[in-house]
C-alpha positions in Angstrom: 27.8 64.8 12.2 29.5 61.9 10.5 28.7 58.2 10.4 30.6 55.3 9.0 28.7 52.2 7.8 30.7 48.9 7.5 29.1 46.4 5.1 30.3 42.8 4.8 28.9 39.7 3.2 27.3 37.4 5.7 29.1 34.2 6.7 28.3 31.4 4.2 27.9 33.8 1.2 30.6 33.2 -1.5 33.0 36.1 -1.8 34.6 35.9 -5.3 36.4 39.2 -4.8 37.9 38.0 -1.5 38.9 34.8 -3.1 40.6 36.6 -5.9 42.6 38.7 -3.4 43.5 35.6 -1.4 44.8 34.0 -4.6 46.7 37.1 -5.7 48.4 37.4 -2.2 49.5 33.7 -2.6 50.9 34.5 -6.0 52.9 37.3 -4.5 54.5 35.0 -1.9 52.2 35.6 1.0 51.5 32.0 1.8 49.9 32.2 5.2 46.6 33.8 4.0 43.9 31.2 4.3 40.9 33.4 3.6 39.9 36.9 2.7 36.5 38.6 3.0 36.1 41.9 1.2 33.6 44.5 2.2 32.9 48.2 1.9 32.9 51.3 4.1 30.4 54.1 3.4 31.0 57.5 5.1 28.0 59.8 5.5 28.0 63.5 6.3 24.7 64.0 8.1 22.8 66.9 9.7 23.3 67.2 13.4 20.7 65.2 15.3 20.3 62.5 12.6 19.2 59.4 14.6 20.9 56.1 14.4 17.4 54.7 13.6 17.4 56.8 10.4 20.9 55.6 9.5 19.8 52.0 10.0 16.8 52.7 7.7 19.2 54.0 5.0 21.2 50.8 5.3 18.1 48.6 5.2 16.7 50.4 2.1 19.8 51.2 0.1 23.3 50.9 1.5 23.3 47.1 2.3 21.6 44.2 0.6 20.4 42.6 3.9 19.7 39.3 2.3 23.4 38.6 1.8 25.1 41.4 3.7 25.4 42.6 7.3 26.2 46.1 8.4 27.4 48.0 11.4 26.9 51.7 12.0 29.6 53.8 13.7 28.7 57.4 14.6 31.8 59.5 14.6 
């Protein structure tokens, strides 16, 4: 079984990496980019029958900093 965890900074949290990408895109001539948010994707290979509750617990304890990040679990 595979799962994909999408982790993004919450709205209102400064994203310096996203801002650096936005600036770099502007420097390359891509003028229409008004904002960039950068996140991460974590792919997990799990034993069959692993519950979504267990995956959420992994996110809460390690994979996402829930103070400043939100996450979404996608079971593949």
